[in-house]
N, C-alpha and C positions, 0 to 999 in steps of 0.2 A: 406831602404836608402831614405832620403828625396829628392824630385825632384822639381825643379823650371821649370814651364811651361811658355813659351814666346808666346804671341799671334803674329803670323807671317803674318797676313792678308795683311799688307802693301806691302809685297814682290810681291803679285799678283795683286795689284791695277793697273788700266789702266794707271795712271800717278803716279808712285811710289814716284818720287821727292826725296827730302832730307830725308824724313821719311823712305822711302824704303831703302836708304843707311844706315841710322841709325839702322834699324831693322836687316839687314843682318850683319853689323859689330858688333852690340851688342850681337847677338846670338853667334857669334864666340868668342868674348871676354869673355862672361859669361862662356862658356865652359872651356876656358883657365884658368880663375881665380877662378873656382868653389872651395869653401872650401872643406876640406876633407870630404868624405862621400856623397856629394851632386852630383846630376846629373841634366843635362839641356836638355829640349826637346822643340821643336817648334811645334805649332799647327796652322792649318788653317781650314776654313770652308769647307764643302763638295762641291766638284766640280766633273764634269765628268772626268776631267784630271787635276792633280796637278803637275805642272812642277817645283816643288821644292823638292830637295832630302833631306832626313833625317828629314821630319816633319810628324806629325800625322794629321789625318783628323778627324774633329768633325762630329757629326751626322747631324748638321744643315747646310744648304746652306748659302751663305753670307748674303742675305737679311734677312733671318729668324734669323740669329745670331745677326745682328745689331738691328733688331726690338725687339728681346727677351731681350737683355741687356739694350736697351733703356727703355723698359717698366718695367724693374726691375725683370725680371724672373731670379731666382737664379740658372741658368744653369752653372755648374762648368766644366771647360775644363780638369780637372784632375790635378794631382800633389798635392804637399803639399803647394805650393805657386805659384803665378802667377805674371808675369810682363807684362804689356801692354805698348808697345812702342809708342802707340797713345792712345787717349781717349776711344777707343773701348775696354772695359774691363767689366768683371763680376761686377754686382752691389754691391757685398759685399764679404767678405772673406779676406784671406791673399793675398791681391793684392797690387802691387805698379804700379804706372802709370807715364809715361813720358808726361809732358805738354811742348810742344815745343815752344809755343808762346801765346800771348794774343790778337792775331789779331781779333778773333771774337768780342772783345770789343773795341779795339783801331782803327781798320780799317774794320768795318763790310762790307763796300761797296766793298771790294776786294774779298768777298766770296759770294756764293749764299745765299739767305735768309734761305733756308733749312739747308745749312751748318752752318750758324751762330747759328741757334736755336739748332741744334744737338750738336755742340761743346760746347756751353755754358752750356747746360743741363748736358752733360757727365762730363765736367771738374768740374762743381759745385759739382756734386755727389762725384767724386773722392776726392775733397778737404774736403769733410765731412767724407767719409767712408773708404778711402784707408788706407793701412798700412803706406804709405808714398808716396810723390811725388818726381819725379826727374825732374829737369829743367836744360837747357843747359847753362844758364848764370844767373848772379846775377840780370841783368836787367829784365829778365823774372820773377824771384822770387819776386822782388820788385813790378813789375807791376801787377802780379797775386794777390798779397795781396790788391792792390788798388781796384780791381774789384770783388773779390770773398772772402767770409769769409772762410779762410783756417784754418782748425781745426786739420790738420795732419802734421807730420814733412815734411820739404822740404829740399832736398839735391841738391846742385848745382854741376853738372858734365858736363864739356864740351865734345865735340866730339873729334875724332881723324882723322888721315889720313890713308886711306886704303893702305895696302901693294901693292895692284894691280896697284896703280898709279906710282910705281917705274919702271914699264916695258915700254910698248909702242909698236906701230906698225906703218908702213908707212901710212900716210894719204895724198892722192893725192890732188894737187891743193891748198894747203894752201898758202896764201900770205907770202912774206918774212917778212913783219912786219904787225901786226894787233892787234886791241883791241879785247879782249875776254870777253864774258859774259856767265856764266854757270847757268842754272836753268830753271824751268818751265816758259814758256812764258805766263805770266799773269800780270794783272795790278799792283799787289803788288810788283813785282820785279823791277818796274821803267824802263821797257824796252822802253816805249814811251819817257821818258826823255832822255835815252841814245841815241835813234835814233835822237832826236833833237840835242843833243850835237855833235854827229858824223858828222852832216851836216857842222860843223865848222872846221872839221879836214880833213886831206888829206890821211888818212889811212883807210883800210877796217875794217869792224866789222864782227867778227865771233860769232855766237850764237849757243851754245851747249845746247839743251833742247827741249823738245817736247811741243806742244801747250797745254795750260791748259784752265781754265775758263776765260772768259772775252773778247775773240775775239781779242787779241793783234796780229796785222798784221805787221810784219817787212817789211820795204820798203826801196828802194834805190838800185842803181846799185852796190854799194860797200858793200852790206850786204850779208853774206853767212849764211844760216841756216842749221845746221847739223842735227837737230832733236835730238832724244834720241841716245846717243852713248854708246858704250861699255867702260869698264874701260881702256882697252888698247888704244883705240882711244882717250879717254879723257886725258890719260897720255901724249900722243904725242901733242895734241892740247894745253894742258896747258904749257908744257915745251917750245914750240915754240912761245908762245904769247909774245908780247912786254909788255903788261900790262893787268891786269884783272880789269874790271869795275864791281862794285857791288853797283848799284844805288837804292837798295830796299827802299821802303817806310817803311817797317817794317819787322823785322826778329826776330827769337828766338835765332839763333846762326849765321848762315851764313857760312855753310861748304865750299863753293867755295873759300872764303877768306882764310881759313886755308889751303886748298889744294894748292892754288896758292902760298902762302908763303912758304910752304914746298917744292914746285917745283922750287923755286928760281925765281918767277915772281913777279914784283912789283904790288901793289894793290892800286886802287883808290876806295874808298867806301863812301857811304852816312853817314850822322850823325845819322842813326838809332842806338839807344843805344846799342843793342846787337852787332852790327858790330863794334862800337867803342870799346866795351869791348874785343871782340875777337882779333881785330887788335892790341890793346894795344900800339898804337902810331907807329906801324910799317908800316902804310899805309898813304896815303894822304886822308884826310877827307874833304868832301864837303857837303853843305846843301842839304837835301832831296828836290827833285822836282825842283832843280835849274839847268837847262840845261847848262847855260853859265858857272856856277861854275864848273860843271862836265867837260865841255870841257876844261876849264883852267887847272883843275887838271890833266887831261889826257895829255894835251899838255906839261905841266911841266915835266912829266915823260918821254914822248916820245922824247923831245928835249934836255934833260939834262942827258947824260950818268952817270955822277957822282951822280946825285940824284937817278937815277934808281939803281945804284950799292949800294948806301946807304940803300935804301929800301929793296933790296934783302937780304943783310946781316941781317938787323933788322928782316925781315920776317922769315928767316930761324931760327933765335934764338927764336922768338916768337912761331913758330909752334912746336918746339921741346918740349914745355911745355905741350902739349896736347897728349892724347893717348886714344884709345878705352878701354884699360885695366883699366884706371882710371874711365872711365864712368861705366864699369861693376862693379868695386869695390863699387861704390856708390849704385848700385842696391843690391848687396850682403849685404851692410851695413843695408839696410832696412829689409832684410829677414833672417839674421843670427838668428838661433834659431826657425824659423817658423816651422820646421819639428819636433821639440821636444815636 
């Protein structure tokens, strides 16, 4: 029986971020949508303790696995086919790779130099040797071809909304009205611009996300930082928000935008191409890096209930067009027949 093996390392990353969510949800969806006769397994590098149920453990520890595949060592993690939800992938074979964004080329200053070099090298190799690439938006597909000679098929498959966000738990001390931003606190997310914009508004800001690279330091008496939150907490924080702000300088998809729209929360987002594509006109779009424009967009939603209601209706309709099952089907489209 053919088997698709999924590299699940991002589930154990110190800052899993959106790619951690993607890995977890894609694993589930791949199992649900598996073609007749196929099986799905997740694998991670060897650790003293692996807090992820239902995955296999490879012989190599994380750093050795990263180094081996970066150097081109043909270490195969098993199975008839492999999907890598990040550029961490075997150097050759029946492999598909998800490329989430082109930030290493378009905004290298928002990553560490080492991170830029690693991502560029691994994505270039995947674009030459993989069985196929999966990208979350057409914006990423187009941009990737500008920067990398792509010699393999590219499939566009958006993300979905996790079922866990339909529940929720009590969260103490949330303001009655607030602006919400969700994501790792790092320069690329535009948090500094959002903080400047909030100085012009009279509502609190709630940040759901853990610190990442770049030393972004939220400031101000009306800023509450929740850190990394569970899905149940995020569900509650999302549903109670007055508006979601997504001021990123660059994104490959922008999952919080989709999750907010599905939760019935109006969205104000930057004009990063992927965010524009995902929102599909169902949000208020403002120029990247423009704090005054961001403040004006947020004020428009906060002060006009009719506008907010219009955005909520449009957002729900837009979000209904996405699902994790569709993302999984794109991966299966690459690998159908790989086990024959």
